C-alpha positions as CSV (number, residue, x, y, z in Angstrom):
1,N,15.3,78.6,54.3
2,D,18.6,80.5,55.2
3,K,20.2,80.8,51.9
4,Q,17.1,82.5,50.4
5,L,17.4,84.9,53.4
6,L,21.2,85.6,52.5
7,C,20.4,86.5,49.1
8,L,17.7,88.9,50.3
9,E,20.7,90.3,52.6
10,L,23.1,90.5,49.8
11,A,20.6,92.7,48.0
12,K,20.0,94.6,50.8
13,Q,23.8,95.3,50.8
14,G,24.0,96.0,46.9
15,K,26.4,93.4,46.2
16,S,26.6,91.2,43.2
17,F,26.2,87.3,43.2
18,V,25.5,84.1,41.8
19,Y,22.2,82.6,42.6
20,T,22.0,78.8,41.8
21,G,20.3,75.6,42.5
22,S,19.0,73.0,40.9
23,A,15.3,72.6,39.8
24,G,12.5,72.8,42.7
25,T,14.7,74.8,45.4
26,G,13.4,77.8,45.4
27,K,15.4,80.1,43.2
28,T,11.8,81.5,41.4
29,T,10.6,82.2,45.2
30,G,14.0,83.7,46.3
31,C,14.0,85.8,43.0
32,R,10.7,87.6,43.5
33,E,11.3,88.0,47.2
34,M,14.7,90.1,46.0
35,V,13.0,91.9,43.5
36,K,10.7,93.2,46.2
37,T,13.5,93.9,48.9
38,F,15.2,96.1,45.7
39,L,11.9,98.0,45.4
40,D,11.3,98.7,49.1
41,S,15.0,99.7,49.2
42,G,14.3,102.5,47.2
43,Y,15.0,101.7,43.6
44,S,12.4,102.9,40.9
45,P,10.9,100.1,38.8
46,D,12.9,101.4,36.0
47,E,16.0,101.1,37.6
48,I,15.5,97.2,38.0
49,A,15.5,94.8,35.1
50,V,14.9,91.2,34.6
51,V,16.6,89.6,31.5
52,S,17.1,86.2,30.1
53,F,18.5,85.0,26.4
54,T,15.3,83.6,25.4
55,N,11.7,84.3,25.1
56,R,10.8,81.3,26.7
57,A,12.8,81.8,29.8
58,T,11.6,85.7,29.8
59,G,7.9,84.6,29.8
60,N,8.4,82.0,32.5
61,I,10.1,84.2,35.0
62,R,7.4,87.1,33.8
63,N,4.8,84.5,34.9
64,A,6.2,83.6,38.2
65,L,7.5,87.2,39.5
66,C,4.2,88.4,38.5
67,K,2.1,86.5,40.8
68,D,3.0,89.6,43.1
69,E,0.7,91.9,42.7
70,V,3.4,94.8,43.4
71,I,5.5,93.3,40.7
72,A,2.9,92.8,38.3
73,T,1.6,96.5,38.3
74,T,5.6,98.2,38.7
75,L,7.7,95.9,37.0
76,S,6.2,93.4,34.4
77,G,7.9,95.7,31.5
78,Q,11.4,95.5,32.9
79,I,11.0,91.9,32.4
80,L,12.6,91.5,28.7
81,T,14.9,89.4,26.5
82,I,18.5,90.5,26.5
83,H,18.1,91.3,22.9
84,K,15.1,93.6,23.9
85,I,16.9,95.4,26.7
86,L,19.6,96.1,24.2
87,E,17.2,97.7,21.6
88,Y,18.5,95.6,18.9
89,Q,17.5,97.1,15.5
90,P,18.3,96.4,11.8
91,E,21.2,97.9,10.3
92,F,22.0,98.5,6.4
93,Y,25.6,98.6,5.2
94,Q,27.6,97.8,2.1
95,H,28.0,94.0,1.2
96,P,32.1,93.6,1.5
97,T,32.1,91.8,-1.8
98,E,29.2,92.6,-3.9
99,D,27.5,95.3,-5.4
100,R,24.5,95.5,-3.3
101,M,23.4,96.5,0.5
102,T,22.6,93.9,3.1
103,M,21.5,94.0,6.5
104,R,22.6,93.1,9.9
105,F,20.9,93.9,13.5
106,I,23.1,95.9,16.1
107,P,22.2,96.9,19.7
108,A,21.1,100.8,20.2
109,R,22.1,100.8,23.5
110,T,26.2,100.9,23.9
111,A,28.7,102.5,25.9
112,A,27.6,105.6,23.9
113,N,24.0,105.3,25.1
114,P,23.9,103.3,28.1
115,L,20.9,101.7,30.0
116,G,20.0,103.6,33.2
117,I,19.3,100.5,35.2
118,R,20.9,100.0,38.6
119,I,19.6,96.4,39.1
120,L,20.4,93.5,36.6
121,I,19.2,90.1,37.2
122,I,20.1,87.3,34.7
123,E,17.8,84.5,34.5
124,E,19.2,81.3,32.9
125,A,22.6,82.8,33.3
126,S,24.2,79.7,32.0
127,M,22.4,80.1,28.5
128,L,24.3,83.7,28.2
129,G,27.4,83.5,25.9
130,L,30.7,85.4,26.3
131,D,30.0,87.5,23.1
132,L,26.3,88.8,23.7
133,W,27.4,89.1,27.3
134,M,29.9,91.7,26.1
135,K,27.4,93.9,24.4
136,L,25.4,93.9,27.6
137,Y,28.5,94.7,29.5
138,D,29.2,97.5,27.3
139,A,25.7,98.9,27.9
140,I,25.6,99.1,31.6
141,L,26.9,101.6,33.7
142,P,29.6,101.3,36.5
143,G,28.9,100.0,39.9
144,I,25.7,98.2,38.6
145,V,24.4,95.4,40.9
146,I,24.2,92.2,38.9
147,V,22.7,88.8,40.0
148,Y,23.6,85.6,38.0
149,V,20.7,83.2,38.4
150,G,20.7,79.9,37.0
151,D,22.0,76.1,37.2
152,I,25.2,74.8,35.9
153,N,23.3,71.4,34.8
154,Q,20.8,73.6,32.6
155,L,21.5,74.4,29.0
156,P,24.6,75.9,27.9
157,P,25.1,78.8,25.5
158,V,24.3,78.2,21.7
159,F,28.0,79.4,21.0
160,G,30.8,80.1,23.1
161,K,31.3,80.0,26.8
162,S,29.0,80.9,29.4
163,I,29.1,84.1,31.3
164,M,28.0,82.2,34.5
165,N,31.3,80.1,34.7
166,Y,33.3,83.1,35.2
167,A,30.8,84.7,37.6
168,L,31.2,81.7,39.6
169,A,34.6,81.7,39.8
170,K,34.6,85.4,40.9
171,L,31.7,86.5,42.8
172,P,29.9,85.2,46.1
173,V,27.7,82.4,45.4
174,I,24.4,81.2,46.9
175,E,23.5,77.7,46.0
176,L,20.3,76.4,47.0
177,T,20.2,72.7,47.8
178,H,16.8,71.9,49.7
179,V,14.3,70.6,47.5
180,Y,10.8,71.1,48.3
181,R,8.4,68.6,48.5
182,T,5.7,70.3,46.2
183,A,8.5,70.2,43.5
184,L,8.7,66.7,43.6
185,D,5.0,66.4,43.0
186,S,6.1,66.7,39.4
187,G,7.4,63.5,38.3
188,I,9.7,65.7,35.6
189,L,11.5,67.0,38.7
190,V,11.8,63.7,40.4
191,N,13.8,62.1,37.2
192,A,15.8,65.4,36.9
193,H,17.4,64.7,40.3
194,R,17.6,61.0,39.8
195,V,19.9,62.1,36.9
196,L,21.5,64.3,38.7
197,K,22.1,61.6,41.5
198,G,23.5,59.3,38.8
199,L,20.6,57.0,38.9
200,P,18.1,56.1,36.0
201,P,14.6,58.0,35.3
202,V,11.5,55.8,36.4
203,E,8.4,55.8,35.0
204,N,5.5,57.9,36.7
205,K,2.6,60.2,35.9
206,D,4.6,62.3,33.9
207,T,7.2,60.2,32.4
208,E,6.7,57.5,29.9
209,I,9.8,55.0,29.4
210,K,10.2,53.5,25.9
211,K,12.8,50.9,25.5
212,F,14.5,50.3,21.8
213,C,16.2,47.8,20.3
214,I,19.1,48.5,18.1
């Protein structure tokens, strides 16, 4: 639709932006075409990265994007968790109050050893807290294009505030609002949209409602 096409236009212009919308509005389809647009614009696969906070989210977006044969053959290895792209590794150090060594995990990618990517797409950006975001920001080069993809109704970060809140206030926002009929084949999505509208969920093929007396 027109808003998805606007997303592609901003991608062609090399602008950072927020790409949001509730479940079933076509964010994943737009992301797939956006990645192809970046590839067609001359970016090499190792200059593009699609990241997320959790393994589950990363696996979901990898499966969705790799339905396209071009992406599957060129970009599959560039769809990974934020911790993986930052190359977190163990470091042993002296315990501050005890006579022993202890271990922590730190990123190998920092301002001193930055990532070479020029396009960064952050999936489920609502889950990315500021602490981890600052480590990611420290490791990227100036002038990088960042696309924050997510839904403000999704899970917040485990700790702290979400970087998406700040991105929404600072960057152009494309919000998808049209829910496609194929998405509503899922009873879970039907109820998700009912809850967003302030309506109670209904029982359907994917949902069983149980009532408890307290």
